[in-house]
N, C-alpha and C positions, 0 to 999 in steps of 0.2 A: 803168243798170238793175242791180239786185242779183239774183244768182242764188240760187235756193232750194237749201239743202243737201239732199243725198241722204237718203232714208229709210234705215233700217237694211237693209231688204230690197233696195233699189236698190244700196246700197253692197256688200252681200254678192254680189249678182248680178254686179256689175261685176268684183269680184275673182275670182269663180269663172270668169267668161268670159275674163279676162286670163290666169289661171294654169292653168286646166284641171285635169286630174288627178282624183283621188278625194277626196271631201269627206265628212267625218264631223263630229260635234258639236264635237269639240275643235278641228279646223281652222277650222270656221266661227266659233267663239268667238274664236279668235286673229285671224282676218281682221276681225271686227267691232271688236275692241280696237285693232288697227292703224289702222282707219278712224276711230278716235276715239269709238266707242260703248262706254262702260263701264257695266256693270250693278252693282248694289249688292252682289251676291254671285255666287259661282260657280254656284250652283244657278239663279239667275235668268238668268245669262248662257247657261247650257246650254239652259234652256227656250226662251229667245228664239231662240237659234240653231236649235234643232230646228224651231220653228214656221216660221221663215223658210225653212229647207230644204224643209219640206213644202209651203209656199206656192209656192216656186220650182219644185218638182216638179209641182204642180197647174197652174202657168203654162206648163209644157213647157220650161223652161230647162234643167232637170236631170232625170235619171231615176234610179230606184232599181233597179239590175239584179237584186238578190237581195232578195226580200220579207222574208227572215228577218234581214237586216242593215240597220242604219240608215246606209248608205253610198250616196253619190250620185256621179254623174259627168255631164258635159255630154251633151246629147242629140246 
């Protein structure tokens, strides 16, 4: 049986849960690149990382303690 690769969101969630700490766009982009997900440009990589961070916050995996900063941490 072949295993399905993780989605970008699942890969980012796994790294965040493993490492903990504070997560911003740059750290999320790096985590996705290390997981093998490379975007065509830095702008595209940042947009994707921010979208996944917002989605993970909506799912309750991470929280954004300060609404004025795009920085997240584990719940």
